[in-house]
N, C-alpha and C positions, 0 to 999 in steps of 0.2 A: 641259223644261219642268220647274220644280221639282213636287216632289209635296207636296198638302196635309199639313199636320200634325195628326196624330190624339191627339186628347188624351185620357188614360185615367186613371181611377182604380184604387187598391187600396182592398181590404178586406178585412184580418186583415195585422196587421203582426208578426207572431211569425217565430218560426224561419228558414224559408225566404225571406221577405221580403225581406232583402237581395240574395240572388241577381239576384230579379227586378228589381228597384230598379237593382243595376248594369248586368244585361244590359240593360234599356230603355234607357237611358244610351247604346246603343253603334248605335241604329237613330235614326237624324236625322228617322224622320216619325212621330215617336212622343216625345210630350211626358205626363210623369206631372206630373198637376195637381192630386188630393189623396192621402191617406192618411188611413184609416178600420180603427177598429177600437173595438170597445166597450171598450178598457182607452185611455179618453184620453192617458195620461201615454204610451202605449207607440206611439201615434201622431203625439202631436210627438215621440218619442225620434225614430221614424223620420223623419218628414217635414226633422228638422232634421238628421238625418244625410246625407239626401242631397238638401239643397236641393230639397224641394216647396214649395209655395208655400200648401198649406192642410195641416189637420191637422185631422177631424171624426169624426163618427160616420159609420155607416153610412147611419143613413140621410139625412141631410147631404148626405153624397157624393150618393146617388141624385137626389138632387133640383135636381145641379146639371146646367143643360141643356148646358155645352160639352162635359159627358165621354160620349166614342163606348164606348167601350169598360170593364167592369170586370174586374178582376184577383184571381178570387176565390181567396185565402189562407187561407181561415178553416179549420178542423178538417172534415176528411172529413166527417163526420155532417151536417153544415151547407153542404156544399156545394149541396144539393136546395134547399131554405127560402130561401139566399145567392142561390143564381142566378135562382133563379124570380124573386125579388125585382126584380134586376138586367134580367130581361123584362120585367117589369111594367113596369117603371120606361121601358121603350123603351131599353135599353142592352145591347148583345153583351155577352156575358162569355166570361171564357176563365177554366176551372177548374184548380186546381191538382191534382192527380191525387188520389183517380179523380173523374172525372165525377157521379158521383151514390153513395149507398150500395147501390141497387137497380137492377136491372136496370129495371122500373118506372118509377122517377124519373128514370133515361136519358130513357128515349122521353118524359118529358113533358116533359123539355125542349127535347131537339131537336125536338118536336111544336110548342112554344107558341114557339121561336124562330121555326120554318119560318114558322107560321101569322102571324107577327107581322112578316114582314120582317128577322129579324133572325137572328143569326148565334150560336152556342154552341161549344165546345171547351175542353178538358185536355190536359192535359201529359201527352205521350207515358210509359208507365214503364219501369223503370230498366233492365227490358232490351231496349228502345231505344237505348239510351246507349252511347258509345262502347267498352267493353269484351263486352256481349251482340253489338254489330255486328261487332268483328272477331272474337271466338270465330266468328258463325256465316261470315264469310267464311272461315275460315280450313278449317271444314269443306264448305264450298261448293266452295273450290278444291281440295280432293283432300289438302289439306296433311298434314293427321293419317290418312290413310287411310280406312276406312268404321267409323266411329262405331258400336260394338255395344251402349255403356254408358255412363252418364253420373252426374253426381253432383256436388250443388251448393247453394251457403250464402252465408248473407249474413249479415254481422254488422254489429251495429248496437245501436242501443236498438230500433229499431222502434215500431211504429204504436204501441204499447202505451203512450207517452208522453203519445202525442194525445188532448185531452178531448173524449172524446164525446161530449158534451151539447148535444144542438142548444140549448138553452135559453141558452147560451154564444155564441149566432151574431153578436148583435145585431140579430135582426131579431125 
């Protein structure tokens, strides 16, 4: 018996969106039906790039009854407001990390979802990726003996390049 296809929408068509849009194609049970962004040119460009039929504003996406799950790829400080709007619209929501900017906001999202029979979740942080898991396995297997100290660093542009403004969340 074939599973029903779940229609999803993406809010936030910036840097991380291509990874999610490519990944969604690998699941027969998912169909991305709309891309939304506060920058309509960016929404249209992502929709065209990934053959998504609709480019729209975040509010328009939330009004689409066929969308059951929203993937929230907005800047981190906008996650709470966008996710709460998704829940209020009756949509389940998956946030790119972090779930919310504060523990209190995260709890409100979880409580709102549970109270309305919806689901909310977020991407695991980088430490759950392949590199971190490989290191953990080597340690757990005793491959390097007993660790007595550790140092780590992560190179890259970091979160400073994310726009921190909730006002730019689109809702």
